[in-house]
C-alpha positions in Angstrom: 108.3 -138.3 -76.4 107.7 -135.0 -75.0 105.4 -134.2 -71.7 102.2 -132.4 -72.3 102.8 -128.6 -71.9 100.5 -125.9 -71.9 101.2 -123.0 -74.8 99.8 -119.8 -75.8 99.0 -119.4 -79.7 98.4 -116.1 -81.1 96.6 -116.1 -84.3 96.9 -113.0 -86.9 93.4 -112.6 -87.7 91.3 -114.7 -85.2 91.7 -117.5 -82.6 91.5 -121.0 -84.4 91.0 -123.3 -81.1 89.9 -125.9 -84.1 93.4 -126.1 -85.5 95.0 -127.4 -82.1 91.9 -129.7 -81.8 92.7 -131.3 -84.7 96.4 -132.4 -83.6 95.4 -133.3 -80.5 95.0 -130.9 -78.4 93.5 -130.1 -75.5 92.5 -125.9 -75.1 91.5 -124.6 -72.1 90.8 -120.8 -72.8 90.1 -118.9 -75.9 90.5 -115.2 -76.0 87.7 -112.7 -77.0 90.1 -109.9 -77.4 93.5 -111.0 -78.3 93.1 -113.9 -80.7 94.9 -116.3 -78.5 94.4 -119.5 -77.8 95.8 -121.4 -74.7 95.8 -125.3 -75.4 98.0 -128.2 -74.2 100.1 -129.5 -76.6 100.2 -133.9 -76.4 103.8 -134.0 -78.8 106.5 -132.5 -80.4 105.1 -133.7 -83.5 101.9 -131.7 -82.7 103.5 -128.4 -81.8 105.6 -128.2 -85.3 102.4 -129.0 -87.2 101.0 -126.1 -85.4 103.8 -124.2 -85.9 103.6 -124.2 -89.8 100.1 -122.5 -89.6 100.6 -118.9 -91.6 97.9 -117.7 -89.7 99.8 -117.9 -86.5 101.9 -115.5 -85.2 103.7 -116.9 -82.3 103.1 -120.0 -79.5 104.4 -119.6 -76.2 105.1 -122.0 -73.5 103.0 -121.1 -70.1 105.3 -119.8 -67.4 105.0 -119.1 -63.6 104.4 -115.1 -62.6 104.1 -114.1 -59.1 104.9 -111.7 -56.3 107.7 -109.4 -56.9 109.6 -110.8 -53.7 107.3 -109.1 -51.3 109.4 -107.4 -47.6 106.7 -108.7 -45.1 108.2 -106.7 -41.7 105.0 -107.0 -39.2 102.0 -108.4 -39.0 99.2 -107.0 -36.4 96.3 -108.7 -34.6 93.5 -106.8 -34.7 92.8 -106.4 -30.9 96.8 -105.6 -30.5 96.2 -103.1 -33.5 93.4 -101.4 -31.4 95.4 -101.2 -28.3 97.8 -99.7 -30.1 96.0 -96.8 -32.3 92.8 -96.5 -30.7 91.4 -95.1 -33.6 91.8 -95.0 -37.3 95.5 -94.3 -38.3 96.4 -92.3 -41.3 99.8 -93.9 -42.8 102.2 -91.8 -43.8 102.0 -92.8 -46.9 98.7 -92.2 -47.6 99.1 -88.4 -46.3 102.3 -87.9 -48.3 100.2 -88.8 -51.8 97.4 -86.6 -50.6 99.1 -83.6 -48.9 96.1 -84.1 -46.5 93.8 -86.7 -45.3 91.8 -88.3 -48.4 88.2 -86.9 -48.9 85.9 -89.7 -47.5 83.9 -90.2 -51.1 87.1 -90.1 -53.0 87.1 -92.7 -56.0 83.2 -93.4 -55.4 81.9 -95.4 -58.6 85.2 -96.0 -60.3 85.7 -100.1 -60.6 89.2 -101.0 -59.4 90.3 -104.7 -59.9 92.8 -106.1 -57.9 94.5 -109.1 -60.1 96.5 -110.8 -57.1 96.0 -113.2 -54.2 92.4 -112.1 -53.7 91.0 -110.0 -51.0 90.0 -110.8 -47.5 86.0 -110.8 -48.3 85.2 -110.0 -44.7 87.6 -107.7 -43.6 86.0 -104.8 -41.6 87.8 -102.1 -43.3 87.3 -103.4 -46.8 84.0 -105.4 -47.2 82.0 -102.4 -47.6 83.9 -101.7 -50.9 84.1 -105.4 -52.2 81.4 -105.3 -55.4 82.5 -109.0 -56.8 85.4 -110.7 -58.0 86.7 -114.1 -59.3 89.0 -117.0 -58.4 90.9 -118.4 -61.4 93.0 -120.2 -59.7 90.1 -122.4 -58.1 86.8 -121.1 -60.0 84.5 -123.1 -57.7 85.8 -121.3 -54.7 85.2 -117.6 -53.6 88.3 -115.1 -54.7 89.1 -115.5 -50.6 92.9 -114.0 -50.0 94.6 -117.1 -48.7 98.2 -115.3 -48.8 97.6 -111.6 -47.3 99.1 -109.5 -50.3 96.2 -108.5 -52.3 94.5 -107.6 -49.2 97.3 -105.3 -48.2 97.4 -104.1 -51.9 93.2 -103.5 -51.9 93.8 -101.5 -48.5 96.2 -99.1 -49.7 93.8 -98.4 -52.5 90.7 -98.1 -50.8 90.4 -99.0 -46.9 87.0 -97.1 -45.7 87.6 -93.9 -44.3 85.9 -95.1 -40.8 86.6 -95.2 -37.2 88.9 -98.3 -37.2 92.0 -99.8 -39.0 93.6 -97.7 -41.7 92.4 -95.7 -44.9 93.2 -96.0 -48.0 93.9 -93.5 -51.3 90.3 -93.5 -52.3 88.3 -94.8 -50.0 84.9 -95.2 -51.3 86.4 -96.9 -54.6 85.0 -100.1 -55.7 87.0 -103.2 -55.3 87.1 -106.2 -57.2 89.0 -109.4 -56.2 90.8 -111.1 -59.1 92.4 -113.9 -57.7 95.4 -115.5 -59.8 97.8 -116.6 -57.6 97.9 -118.9 -55.0 98.1 -119.1 -51.4 102.3 -119.2 -52.1 101.5 -116.0 -54.4 102.4 -118.1 -57.6 100.3 -118.6 -60.9 100.8 -118.9 -64.6 101.2 -116.4 -67.6 98.0 -117.7 -68.8 96.0 -117.4 -65.4 97.0 -113.5 -65.6 95.8 -113.1 -69.1 92.3 -114.8 -68.2 92.4 -112.1 -65.2 93.0 -109.1 -67.6 90.1 -110.6 -69.7 87.7 -111.0 -66.7 88.7 -107.3 -65.9 87.8 -106.3 -69.2 84.2 -108.5 -69.3 83.1 -106.9 -66.1 83.8 -103.4 -66.9 86.8 -102.6 -64.9 88.0 -99.0 -65.1 91.8 -99.5 -63.5 93.4 -102.9 -62.6 96.4 -103.1 -60.5 98.9 -105.9 -60.8 101.3 -106.1 -58.2 102.7 -109.1 -60.1 106.2 -110.0 -61.4 106.7 -112.3 -64.5 110.7 -111.5 -65.4 112.2 -109.6 -67.8 111.3 -111.3 -71.3 108.2 -110.0 -72.5 105.6 -112.4 -73.8 103.8 -111.3 -76.9 100.2 -113.3 -75.5 100.6 -110.5 -72.0 101.2 -107.5 -74.9 98.2 -108.3 -76.8 96.0 -109.0 -73.4 97.2 -105.6 -71.6 96.8 -104.0 -75.3 93.2 -105.1 -75.4 92.8 -103.7 -72.0 94.1 -100.6 -72.7 92.3 -100.1 -76.1 89.2 -100.1 -73.9 89.7 -97.3 -72.0 91.2 -99.7 -68.8 94.3 -97.8 -66.9 96.5 -100.9 -66.0 99.0 -100.0 -63.3 102.0 -102.6 -62.3 104.9 -102.7 -59.9 107.9 -102.2 -61.6 109.9 -104.6 -59.5 111.8 -105.6 -56.8 114.8 -106.8 -58.1 117.0 -103.1 -58.7 120.2 -102.8 -57.9 120.9 -100.5 -54.7 123.0 -98.6 -56.9 120.2 -98.0 -59.3 122.1 -99.1 -62.6 120.7 -101.8 -64.8 117.3 -102.2 -66.8 115.7 -104.5 -64.6 111.7 -103.8 -65.0 109.5 -106.8 -64.8 106.4 -107.8 -66.9 103.8 -106.4 -67.3 104.9 -103.4 -66.2 107.9 -103.6 -68.6 104.5 -103.5 -71.3 104.5 -99.9 -72.8 100.5 -100.0 -72.3 101.0 -100.6 -68.2 102.4 -97.9 -66.0 105.2 -98.6 -64.2 105.4 -97.9 -60.7 108.8 -97.5 -58.6 108.8 -97.5 -54.8 110.1 -94.5 -52.6 111.0 -94.4 -49.0 110.0 -92.1 -46.4 112.9 -89.5 -47.3 111.5 -89.7 -50.7 114.3 -91.5 -52.2 114.3 -94.7 -54.3 113.7 -98.0 -52.2 117.3 -99.4 -52.7 115.1 -102.8 -54.3 113.1 -100.9 -56.6 113.7 -101.9 -60.1 115.1 -99.4 -62.5 115.1 -98.6 -66.6 113.6 -96.5 -69.3 110.2 -98.2 -68.6 109.7 -96.2 -65.4 106.6 -94.4 -65.6 106.0 -92.6 -61.9 106.8 -93.2 -58.2 105.0 -94.3 -54.7 105.8 -95.0 -51.3 106.8 -98.7 -51.1 108.7 -98.7 -47.9 106.9 -99.9 -44.4 103.6 -99.5 -45.7 100.7 -100.1 -43.1 97.5 -101.5 -44.4 94.9 -104.4 -44.2 95.9 -108.1 -43.9 94.4 -111.5 -44.6 92.2 -112.8 -41.3 90.9 -109.3 -40.4 94.2 -108.3 -39.6 96.8 -105.3 -40.3 100.3 -105.8 -41.6 103.6 -103.9 -42.6 104.9 -104.5 -46.3 107.6 -102.9 -48.4 107.6 -103.4 -52.3 106.6 -102.2 -55.5 103.7 -103.9 -54.8 102.8 -101.4 -52.4 103.7 -98.6 -54.5 101.8 -99.1 -57.3 98.0 -99.6 -55.6 98.8 -95.8 -54.8 98.7 -94.8 -58.3 95.8 -97.0 -59.1 93.8 -95.2 -56.0 94.8 -92.0 -57.2 93.6 -93.0 -60.7 89.9 -93.6 -58.7 90.2 -90.2 -57.5 90.8 -88.2 -60.6 88.1 -90.8 -62.7 85.6 -89.8 -60.1 85.7 -86.0 -60.3 85.5 -86.3 -64.1 84.3 -89.7 -65.1 84.2 -89.2 -69.3 88.2 -88.9 -68.8 89.9 -90.4 -71.6 92.9 -93.0 -70.5 95.4 -90.7 -72.4 94.1 -87.3 -70.0 94.1 -89.5 -67.1 97.9 -90.8 -67.8 98.8 -87.0 -68.2 97.1 -85.6 -65.1 98.6 -88.4 -62.9 102.7 -87.9 -64.5 102.3 -84.0 -64.4 101.3 -83.3 -61.1 104.0 -85.7 -60.1 107.0 -84.5 -58.2 110.3 -85.1 -59.5 113.0 -87.1 -57.4 115.5 -88.0 -59.1 116.4 -89.4 -62.6 113.2 -90.6 -64.6 114.8 -94.1 -65.1 115.0 -94.2 -61.2 111.0 -93.0 -60.4 109.7 -92.0 -63.3 107.8 -88.5 -63.6 108.4 -88.7 -59.9 106.2 -88.9 -56.5 102.7 -89.3 -56.9 100.7 -86.3 -55.4 97.0 -85.9 -55.8 97.0 -82.4 -54.3 
């Protein structure tokens, strides 16, 4: 007898949870945007019966997603960091994309959803910009970051321009912590889709997804991202950290691999592609991703490397441009990001090149 398994079913006309329940399925999510239903199916017989439905486009078994092999290099405790820096630090990577110090009110009024491990809600460099969020791993709990990765991403986007710590690309952007990964940085595809739908529900302008889910493309995730894009949300995603040092191969991971998302590669300080950065025709743009100093859980700061760190530079830059022209259509916003970029090599390695704000 088949063990209970979680599936997401995509229907042609409208989601049909009643058909799944008819065969003993336990429905745990019905999408309002992509005509999909997620459920536990009790038996092979039930699954076969559901697959015969002419209105069903596809059925996909749920799978794990997680952090794309992050490289944690150093953690600073608050006191040791303050003693070392004695003042706010302008990280090299923020200077690189701005070609200057960020404008303090850059990104003001723009809502950015960080779909990740949560955010440290009390971090002194972030708490003034955190405006809400959700914990989809444990819905009764706050989206407090118990891993550190989401806090690091959030700091790159919008660490406040104050007298402490670091500063982000868009220091006044509004941050929303959408927790879809647990303390080990692991979650499921269905939870990631829920996170994207939460972002739609709550009017995000931009979402950052520094998550990897392999190279095979799930149709239900495509539907969720398309639903976000069709509502004008810019979806920014990390290309992945499984690239070959020689730059060969097509190894961009989902969700970055999906055409609706902006796939971001990582650059080193010399503006060359980082050896781990995924490559392929889906790469859209590149940003700094090696030895990036940013905020971390527990009110601390840390240095990490990865395309996870590259992607939030693009999300932050998009917030800067969106603030300057709130009515900017999504297609034009993408054009601005790509046209301002500085070419750094082959498009299949770094897309349009190095992200530039000025």
